[in-house]
C-alpha positions, 0 to 999 in steps of 0.5 A: 500500500502506497499513500499519495496526496493529490491536491485538486486546484483550479484557476476559475473560482467564481469567488476568487479567480486564481486563488491557488496562485495567491501569494502568502508570505512570499509563496503561492498558496498552492506551494504552502499546501504542497509543502505541508503535504510533502512533510507528512512522513507517511505520504510517498508523493504529492501531486497537484491535479489541475486543468490550468497551465498557469497552476501547472507551471507554478507547481513545476517552478517550485519543483512540484508534480502535476497531473493535467485534468480536463476542465469542467469537473463538478468537484475536486473529488472528480478531478482526483478520480481522473488524476488517479486514473492517469497515475495508474495507482494500484487498488490498495493505494490510499489517496489523501485529498487536500483542498488547494486552498488549505495552506495552514494544515499541519502535516500531522493531521494527515497522519491522523487521517490515514491511521484508521485506513492503514490499520483496518483495510475494511475502512473505505474513507476517512475525513477530519473534523473539528469542533464547532464553537459558534452557532452561526457556523452550524447554520452556515450553508457553505460549511460542510458539517459532520454529525457523529454520536447521534444515533437517534438522528438519521441523515434525512432528519438532520438535513431537515433540521439544518434548514430550520432557523431554530436548529439548536446546537446539540453539543460538541460531540454531535455536530462538527465542521469538516476540515476539507481534508479526506482520505480513501481507498482507490475504488474501481470503477472510478466513476463509482467514487464520484457519484 
């Protein structure tokens, strides 16, 4: 089993075009993400999956590796699925999905993310989460939530509750925010991974 980090990055964001190339402390954002991923001792190699020549050139300029993907993917997961096909990864390889606009994560968080996948091959995927401390984050539609330790609350019930303004925060062990870093096993066919 080999562990690869793949960073999906696109130039054409509607809210912040060119965000992966935005400078932070003298380096493009994508370089910070790449270097943090590479600093994780379990990760064999890091690739940026992009559809943009400017991002690809930037990554190559700092010594990174890229995989060019087609335009129009609806999500970073779809972009990673195409990249993993082009990379000819093996069925037992693990992929860590790190969003290209996450420059401040700690490499140790990847170690935490993949530990369950390495220890138990029956686990298909994992994601990181953190405690929500602000009720407004619970209700924010652009913040992906993770619900745990709520056996009486199924997904459909939570989805309905989340739409209600009167949704009450149920404590730190029930609703947390997704860190947008995930890991998983390569699945076949790849189209099954993204739909």
